[in-house]
C-alpha positions as CSV (number, residue, x, y, z in Angstrom):
1,X,31.9,62.4,74.3
2,X,30.8,64.3,77.3
3,X,27.4,62.5,77.5
4,X,29.0,59.1,77.0
5,X,31.5,59.8,79.8
6,X,28.6,61.0,82.1
7,X,26.7,57.8,81.4
8,X,29.8,55.6,82.0
9,X,30.4,57.5,85.3
10,X,26.9,56.9,86.5
11,X,27.2,53.2,85.8
12,X,30.5,53.0,87.6
13,X,29.2,54.9,90.6
14,X,26.2,52.6,90.8
15,X,28.4,49.5,90.5
16,X,30.8,51.0,93.2
17,X,27.9,51.5,95.6
18,X,26.8,47.9,95.2
19,X,30.3,46.6,95.7
20,X,30.9,48.8,98.8
21,X,27.6,47.8,100.3
22,X,28.4,44.1,100.2
23,X,32.1,44.2,100.8
24,X,32.6,46.8,103.5
25,X,31.2,44.8,106.3
26,X,33.8,42.1,105.8
27,X,36.5,44.7,105.2
28,X,35.7,46.3,108.5
29,X,36.9,43.3,110.4
30,X,40.3,43.2,108.7
31,X,41.6,46.6,109.8
32,X,44.2,46.6,112.6
33,X,42.6,49.1,114.9
34,X,41.1,48.8,118.4
35,X,37.3,48.6,117.9
36,X,35.0,50.9,120.0
37,X,31.6,49.8,121.3
38,X,30.1,51.4,118.2
39,X,32.5,49.4,116.0
40,X,31.6,46.2,117.7
41,X,27.9,46.9,117.0
42,X,28.8,47.2,113.3
43,X,30.7,43.9,113.4
44,X,27.8,42.2,115.1
45,X,25.5,43.6,112.5
46,X,27.7,42.2,109.8
47,X,27.7,38.8,111.3
48,X,23.9,38.8,111.6
49,X,23.8,40.0,108.0
50,X,25.9,37.0,106.8
51,X,24.0,34.5,108.9
52,X,20.5,35.7,108.2
53,X,20.6,36.8,104.5
54,X,23.3,34.6,102.9
55,X,24.8,36.6,100.0
56,X,25.7,33.5,98.0
57,X,22.2,32.0,98.6
58,X,20.5,35.1,97.2
59,X,22.9,36.1,94.4
60,X,23.6,32.6,93.1
61,X,20.3,32.0,91.3
62,X,19.9,35.5,89.8
63,X,21.7,34.6,86.5
64,X,19.4,31.7,85.5
65,X,16.4,33.7,86.7
66,X,17.4,36.6,84.4
67,X,17.9,34.2,81.5
68,X,14.5,32.6,81.9
69,X,12.5,34.4,84.6
70,X,9.5,32.1,85.1
71,X,11.5,28.9,84.4
72,X,14.2,29.9,86.9
73,X,11.6,30.6,89.6
74,X,9.9,27.3,88.8
75,X,13.2,25.5,89.3
76,X,13.9,27.2,92.6
77,X,10.4,26.5,93.9
78,X,10.5,22.9,92.6
79,X,13.8,22.2,94.4
80,X,12.5,23.8,97.7
81,X,9.2,22.0,97.5
82,X,10.2,18.5,96.2
83,X,13.9,18.5,96.8
84,X,15.8,16.2,99.2
85,X,15.8,17.1,102.9
86,X,19.6,17.5,103.1
87,X,19.4,20.3,100.5
88,X,16.7,22.2,102.4
89,X,19.0,22.3,105.5
90,X,22.0,23.5,103.5
91,X,20.5,26.6,101.9
92,X,18.2,29.2,103.4
93,X,16.5,29.6,100.0
94,X,15.3,26.0,100.2
95,X,14.5,25.7,103.9
96,X,11.1,24.5,105.2
97,X,10.1,28.1,106.1
98,X,11.2,29.5,102.7
99,X,8.5,31.1,100.6
100,X,9.8,29.0,97.7
101,X,8.6,25.9,99.5
102,X,5.1,26.3,98.1
103,X,3.4,24.0,95.6
104,X,1.1,26.8,94.4
105,X,4.1,28.9,93.5
106,X,5.8,26.0,91.7
107,X,2.7,25.1,89.6
108,X,2.0,28.8,88.8
109,X,5.6,29.3,87.6
110,X,5.5,26.0,85.7
111,X,2.3,27.0,83.8
112,X,3.6,30.5,83.1
113,X,6.8,28.9,81.8
114,X,4.9,26.8,79.3
115,X,2.6,29.7,78.3
116,X,5.4,32.1,77.7
117,X,7.8,29.6,76.0
118,X,5.5,28.2,73.4
119,X,5.2,31.5,71.4
120,X,9.0,31.7,71.2
121,X,9.2,28.5,69.2
122,X,8.1,30.0,65.9
123,X,8.8,33.2,64.0
124,X,5.1,33.9,63.6
125,X,4.2,34.0,67.3
126,X,7.6,35.1,68.7
127,X,6.9,38.9,68.5
128,X,4.1,38.3,71.0
129,X,6.5,36.7,73.4
130,X,9.1,39.4,72.9
131,X,6.5,42.1,73.6
132,X,5.6,40.3,76.9
133,X,9.2,39.9,77.9
134,X,9.3,43.1,79.9
135,X,6.2,42.1,81.8
136,X,7.7,38.7,82.7
137,X,10.9,40.3,83.8
138,X,9.3,43.0,86.0
139,X,6.9,40.4,87.4
140,X,9.8,38.2,88.6
141,X,11.6,41.2,90.0
142,X,8.5,42.1,92.1
143,X,8.2,38.4,93.2
144,X,11.8,38.2,94.3
145,X,11.7,41.5,96.2
146,X,8.4,40.5,97.8
147,X,10.0,37.2,98.9
148,X,12.9,39.1,100.3
149,X,10.7,41.4,102.3
150,X,8.4,38.7,103.7
151,X,11.2,36.3,104.5
152,X,13.0,39.1,106.3
153,X,10.0,39.9,108.4
154,X,9.9,36.3,109.7
155,X,13.5,36.2,110.8
156,X,15.4,37.8,113.6
157,X,18.0,39.3,111.3
158,X,18.9,43.0,111.2
159,X,16.7,45.5,109.4
160,X,19.6,47.7,108.4
161,X,23.4,47.5,108.3
162,X,26.0,50.3,108.8
163,X,28.5,50.1,105.9
164,X,31.6,51.5,107.5
165,X,35.0,50.4,108.8
166,X,36.1,50.6,112.5
167,X,37.5,53.9,113.4
168,X,35.4,55.7,110.7
169,X,32.1,55.4,112.5
170,X,32.9,58.7,114.4
171,X,32.6,60.4,111.0
172,X,28.8,59.8,111.1
173,X,28.3,57.2,108.4
174,X,24.6,56.5,108.2
175,X,22.9,53.1,108.1
176,X,21.4,51.8,104.9
177,X,18.3,49.5,104.8
178,X,19.6,46.0,103.9
179,X,16.4,45.0,102.0
180,X,16.7,48.2,99.9
181,X,20.3,47.2,98.9
182,X,19.3,43.6,98.1
183,X,16.3,44.8,96.1
184,X,18.4,47.2,94.0
185,X,21.0,44.5,93.4
186,X,18.4,42.0,92.4
187,X,16.6,44.4,90.0
188,X,19.8,45.6,88.3
189,X,21.1,42.1,88.0
190,X,18.0,40.7,86.3
191,X,17.4,43.8,84.1
192,X,20.9,43.9,82.7
193,X,21.3,40.2,81.9
194,X,17.7,39.9,80.6
195,X,18.1,43.1,78.5
196,X,21.1,41.7,76.7
197,X,19.3,38.3,76.2
198,X,16.3,40.0,74.6
199,X,18.5,41.7,72.0
200,X,20.0,38.4,70.9
201,X,16.5,36.8,70.9
202,X,15.4,39.6,68.6
203,X,18.4,39.0,66.3
204,X,17.5,35.3,66.2
205,X,13.9,36.2,65.2
206,X,15.2,38.4,62.3
207,X,17.3,35.5,60.9
208,X,15.7,33.6,58.0
209,X,16.4,30.1,59.4
210,X,13.0,28.6,60.3
211,X,13.9,26.4,63.3
212,X,16.5,28.6,64.9
213,X,14.0,30.2,67.2
214,X,13.1,26.9,68.8
215,X,16.7,25.9,69.0
216,X,17.6,29.2,70.7
217,X,14.7,28.8,73.2
218,X,15.7,25.2,74.1
219,X,19.4,26.3,74.5
220,X,18.3,29.2,76.8
221,X,16.3,26.8,79.0
222,X,19.2,24.3,79.1
223,X,21.7,27.0,80.1
224,X,19.4,28.3,82.8
225,X,18.9,24.8,84.1
226,X,22.7,24.2,84.1
227,X,23.3,27.4,86.1
228,X,20.6,26.4,88.5
229,X,22.2,23.0,89.0
230,X,25.6,24.7,89.7
231,X,23.8,26.8,92.3
232,X,22.3,23.8,94.0
233,X,25.8,22.2,94.0
234,X,27.7,25.3,95.2
235,X,26.0,28.7,95.8
236,X,29.4,30.4,96.0
237,X,30.5,29.2,92.6
238,X,27.1,30.1,91.2
239,X,27.5,33.6,92.7
240,X,30.9,34.0,91.0
241,X,29.4,32.9,87.7
242,X,26.5,35.3,88.1
243,X,28.9,38.2,88.7
244,X,31.0,37.2,85.6
245,X,27.8,37.1,83.5
246,X,26.6,40.4,84.9
247,X,29.9,42.1,84.2
248,X,30.0,40.8,80.6
249,X,26.4,41.9,80.0
250,X,27.0,45.3,81.6
251,X,29.8,46.0,79.2
252,X,27.5,45.5,76.2
253,X,24.1,46.5,77.7
254,X,23.9,50.0,76.3
255,X,25.3,48.8,72.9
256,X,22.5,46.2,72.6
257,X,19.8,48.6,73.8
258,X,20.6,51.2,71.2
259,X,20.4,48.6,68.4
260,X,17.3,47.0,69.8
261,X,15.5,50.4,69.8
262,X,16.7,50.9,66.2
263,X,15.2,47.5,65.0
264,X,12.0,48.1,66.9
265,X,11.4,51.6,65.5
266,X,12.6,50.9,62.0
267,X,11.1,47.5,61.4
268,X,8.6,46.4,64.0
269,X,6.6,49.6,64.6
270,X,6.0,50.4,60.9
271,X,4.8,46.8,60.3
272,X,2.6,47.0,63.4
273,X,1.1,50.3,62.1
274,X,0.3,48.7,58.8
275,X,-1.4,45.7,60.6
276,X,-3.0,47.4,63.5
277,X,-3.6,51.0,62.3
278,X,-2.2,54.4,62.9
279,X,-2.5,54.2,66.7
280,X,0.5,51.8,66.6
281,X,2.8,54.5,65.0
282,X,3.2,56.7,68.1
283,X,6.8,55.5,68.7
284,X,8.2,56.6,65.4
285,X,5.6,59.2,64.1
286,X,6.8,62.7,63.7
287,X,6.2,65.1,66.6
288,X,7.1,68.6,67.7
289,X,10.8,67.7,67.9
290,X,10.8,66.4,64.3
291,X,11.3,63.2,62.5
292,X,12.7,60.0,64.1
293,X,16.4,59.3,63.2
294,X,19.3,57.1,64.4
295,X,22.9,57.9,64.1
296,X,24.7,55.8,61.5
297,X,28.0,56.7,63.0
298,X,29.4,58.4,66.0
299,X,28.6,62.1,66.1
300,X,29.1,64.9,68.6
301,X,30.0,62.5,71.5
302,X,27.0,60.2,70.8
303,X,27.6,56.6,69.7
304,X,26.2,55.0,66.6
305,X,22.5,54.0,66.8
306,X,21.6,56.8,69.2
307,X,17.9,57.7,68.9
308,X,17.3,61.3,67.8
309,X,14.7,63.7,66.4
310,X,15.5,66.1,63.6
311,X,13.5,69.0,62.1
312,X,14.3,71.9,59.8
313,X,15.4,72.4,56.1
314,X,18.4,73.0,54.0
315,X,17.5,76.7,53.9
316,X,16.4,77.4,57.5
317,X,18.9,75.2,59.4
318,X,18.5,72.1,61.4
319,X,17.5,71.2,65.0
320,X,18.7,67.9,66.4
321,X,17.2,66.7,69.7
322,X,18.3,63.8,71.8
323,X,16.0,62.9,74.7
324,X,17.0,60.4,77.4
325,X,15.4,59.4,80.7
326,X,17.2,62.0,82.7
327,X,17.9,64.9,80.3
328,X,17.1,66.5,76.9
329,X,19.9,67.8,74.6
330,X,19.3,70.0,71.5
331,X,21.8,71.0,68.9
332,X,21.4,73.7,66.3
333,X,23.0,73.2,62.9
334,X,23.5,75.9,60.2
335,X,21.7,75.8,57.0
336,X,23.4,73.2,54.8
337,X,22.4,70.8,52.0
338,X,21.7,67.1,52.6
339,X,22.0,64.0,50.5
340,X,19.6,61.1,51.0
341,X,20.3,57.6,49.7
342,X,18.4,54.3,50.2
343,X,19.6,52.2,53.1
344,X,18.9,48.8,54.5
345,X,15.8,49.9,56.4
346,X,14.7,53.3,55.1
347,X,17.2,55.9,54.0
348,X,20.6,57.3,54.9
349,X,20.6,61.1,55.2
350,X,23.9,63.0,55.2
351,X,23.7,66.5,56.6
352,X,26.9,68.5,56.3
353,X,30.2,66.7,56.6
354,X,29.8,64.5,59.6
355,X,26.1,63.9,60.5
356,X,24.8,60.7,58.9
357,X,21.3,59.6,59.9
358,X,19.3,56.4,59.3
359,X,15.6,57.4,58.8
360,X,12.3,56.0,57.5
361,X,11.4,57.1,54.0
362,X,8.2,58.6,55.5
363,X,6.1,58.4,58.5
364,X,3.4,55.7,57.8
365,X,0.4,56.1,60.1
366,X,0.8,59.8,60.5
367,X,-2.1,62.0,59.6
368,X,-1.4,64.2,56.5
369,X,-2.8,67.3,58.4
370,X,-0.9,66.7,61.6
371,X,0.4,70.0,63.0
372,X,4.1,69.0,62.9
373,X,4.3,67.0,59.7
374,X,7.0,68.1,57.3
375,X,7.9,66.9,53.9
376,X,10.2,63.7,54.0
377,X,13.9,64.5,53.6
378,X,13.9,62.0,50.7
379,X,11.0,61.9,48.3
């Protein structure tokens, strides 16, 4: 429970920083205090921020871009390049000096959209598209941030904004680079929404219905196009929808990522090792921390489907290790018997009274003389 609370706190702190960064400049002008010359500088900075960067113009299209990265950018570039003149004057994203107003960018994104969408139409080729999904997502994030940096260098807007209210400036609140804030918000927005979408795409791929993959891909493109149309009509409404979608995806993001890791390690990686050889088994093969396992139910504060490693025996005791991006946690369990039964993918192993693990029957692709190979828990 402690680790779960810590993770939730980190997410809430990050979300709070994002909200404060964007809301405090407007909030500063609403306080009934007499502004000092330093306060007036902050207010002027906020005005330049609103005029030069357009929060709604930037945040509005992030949801359709996250749902279909290359397709979303192709739509934006197509509107900026071939759209009506009145639309180019209404939004800074579509103006004549916008980097989106580029035929080379439009045709590049259109070609990439076709290349990355075709493999998603069938179950045979969809694993290739899913494997390249992260590359597509990171590429679009880099493109969006690069557009922000280059467009910012061509305007007379502010390079940084002091996020503080009048009367508080004397406390020494430091300035924060605006492009850094916008870049972080863009990356988080796209990663969270796209991460949840990839999980559901994976579930669709596992379903036995032959044409559902093509139906899901067409529906994804149609939803992205509808959200982009709403953005063209009203960037403010599109921003509100983006925030609602982001909030919904943030609530289930870690839930989906744990299950996605489970399906990849328990289904995809063993199949890949059979097809491509032992070198493809690195993700699930046994190592110095033990055999790969996933929690079948909540245990010791960790939610179900948490990825673990376990080593030991019924006579010597057990060591359970959980490694995350930012820390490593190890638990020592006393010597106790276990019970292994066949499960949906592999086996269910019960150790003691409350630890229930989902594990592979063995480690296919692992050398028999590897230094840390132990006998499978279930023979």
